[in-house]
N, C-alpha and C positions, 0 to 999 in steps of 0.2 A: 500288752506285748504283741509283736508281730508274729502270727502263727502261719503266715503264708508260705514260708520256706519249707521245702521237703525235709531238710535237716532238722529244723525245729519241731516239725510235726512228728518225725520219726522218734526223736528223743522222748517226747511225751507219750507216744503210742507204745513205746518199748517198755511200758510199765504195766504190771498187773493191775487192772482197774479196781479190784476189790481190796488189795493190800498195799498197793503202791510200790511193791518190790520190783526191781529190774528183771526183765525176762531174758536178759543176756548179760554175760560178763562184761565188765568195763572195757577190756581190751577189744572184744568183739564189737561192742557198741561204737567205739572210736573208729574202727574200720568202716562200719556201716555209715556213720555220720560223715566220714571223709568222702565216701562214695556218694552220699546224698548231696554234698557240696558240688560235685561234678554234675549231678543231675540238675541241681538248681541253676548252675551256670549255663548248662545246655538249654534249659527251658527259657532262660532269659536271653538266649542268642548271644552269649558272651564268649563261647568257645566253639571249636570245631576240631575234627580229627584230620591231620595231614600227615601222610606217610607214617601211620601208626602212632604219631605223637600228638598230644593235645596242644593246640595253639590258641592264643587269645585273639578274638576278633573285635572286641570292644573293651577297652580298659578304663572306661569312665566309671566313677564311683557308683556302687550298687545300692548304697544305703545300708549295707551290712558290713560291719567291720570284719567279720569272719570271711565273707565272700571276697572282699577286697584283698585280704591277706592271701587267699587262695590264688587270686589273679596275679598278684605279685610273685608268688611261688612258681606259678606256671611260666611266667616270663623269664625266670632265672636261667633256664636251660631246657633243651628239648627232652621231654619225658613222656612215656606212655601212661595210660590210665593207672596201671598197677603201681608204678613208681610214684605217681602223684598222690595216690591214696595213702601210701606210706608217709610221704612228706606232709600230707595234710593232717595226720593223726594228732600231733600236738595242738593244732588249731581246733580240731574236733573235740579234744578232751576239755579244752578251755570253754568252748561253746556249750558243751553239755552242762558244765557246772553253772554257767551263766543263765542258761534256759531254766534250770530248776529255781534259781533265785528269782528270775523275772516272773516265772509262773506263780510262785508263792506270793510275790508282791501284788500280782494282778488278781489274786483270789481264785486262780484256776486249780491249784493243788494245795493240799494240806501237808506240811512238812512234819513227818513223824520221826522221832529218834528213839533208839533203844541202846542202852548201855549193857555190854556183855562182860560180866565178871569184873567190872571196873578196868578192863583191859583195852577195849575199843568200843566205838560207837558206830552203829549202822544207821543209815538214813533212808527213809522211804518218802515217796511223794504221791499221795493218794488224790485222785481227781475229786474236785468239789462238785457235789450234785447240783445240777442246774446250770453249771458254768458253760461257757462257749466251748470249752474243751470236750465236754460230754457230747455236745452237738457235733463236733468234729468226729468223735468216735462213731456216732450214729451214721454220719455221712459215709465214712470209710466202710463201716460194717455193711451198709446197704449195697455199696459198690462191689464188695468182695464176696457177698453171700447170695446176691440175687442174680440168677442166670440171665444174660442178655441185657442187663442194665448198663447204660453208657456211663462213662466216667470222664472227668476233666483230666487234662494232661497232668496237673499237679497231683491229683488223687491216684492216677495211674502210675506215675513215677514213684509215689510213696508206697503203694502196694508192691511194686517191683522191688524196692529196697527192703521192705519188710520180708518179702519172700527170699531175697538173696541172703539176708541175715538169719534165715531159718526160724523166724518167729511169726510169720503171717498166720499159719494155722493154729499156733498156740494162742495168739492174741485173739483170733477170730475162729473158734473151733468149727463154725459152720461155713467156712470159706469154700467157695466153689472153684474147683481146679481150672475150669474154663475161664472164669473171671480173672484168676491169677495169670493164666496164660495170656489173656487179652491185655493185662497190664504190662506184661513183659514185651509184648509185640505190637502194641498200639502205635498209632502214627506219631505219637510224641516220643517213642523210644528211639530217638536218633542215635547215631553211632556213639556219641559220648555217654548217653544214658545207658546204652547196652553195655559198653565197655566197663562202666562203673559197676553195674550190677554183677557182671561176670567176675570182676576182680574181687568184689565183696564175697561172692560165693567161694571163689578160690581161696581167699584168705581164711574164711571160716573153716573150710574143709581141711586146710593145712593145720590150723590151730587145733581142731578137734582130733586130727590124726596124731599130732604131737602129744596132746593130753592123754589120749588112749594108750599110746606107746609108753609114756612115762608111768601111767598107772599099772600097766601090765609088767613093766620092768620092776617096779617097786614090789608088786605082788610076788613075782618070781624070786626076787632078792630076799624077801622076808621069809620065804618058805625053806 
């Protein structure tokens, strides 16, 4: 499978390497993947920011069904990065499911299932030792934990998306704050990438605030 996209790499990195369990809720993951689509399109010079709206600069096929769908969505009407991330979420959800299937077929992950009280089944995707996925993990870990180490635009954008989704330090406990900052502000962090990561952070913060408010309200009500 093609693991060159920021979105595909994020999907596989947003898993606990020892258990295969997701590090973020599905809704948060979809937002981050949608933002990663914008980062991918920006790195491929397919989009630009004009008057706060994202515009397509090259609508030729990308080789990715998901990215092609995003380009079509951008062309429908003028929208900023935040509105597009929302519009991309259904595409992101589908791509997330596809990546897990592709990764299993490619021998990159082991698909583990668990039945809970015969009511529902949970799915985990644990990286296979020695696979190219493990090598990707090592490359990202080196870039995010080693002060002063240079990183490719793709790795930099990936780290920026991981940080925006609030899982960079959970996935890589030894992450260096300066390396994360370098990923967010590097030369590759063009306006579209910056807008994408900012909107991911905003969406996650709003969702976390809503969840906290709901939990607090429930606790007060129950007392």
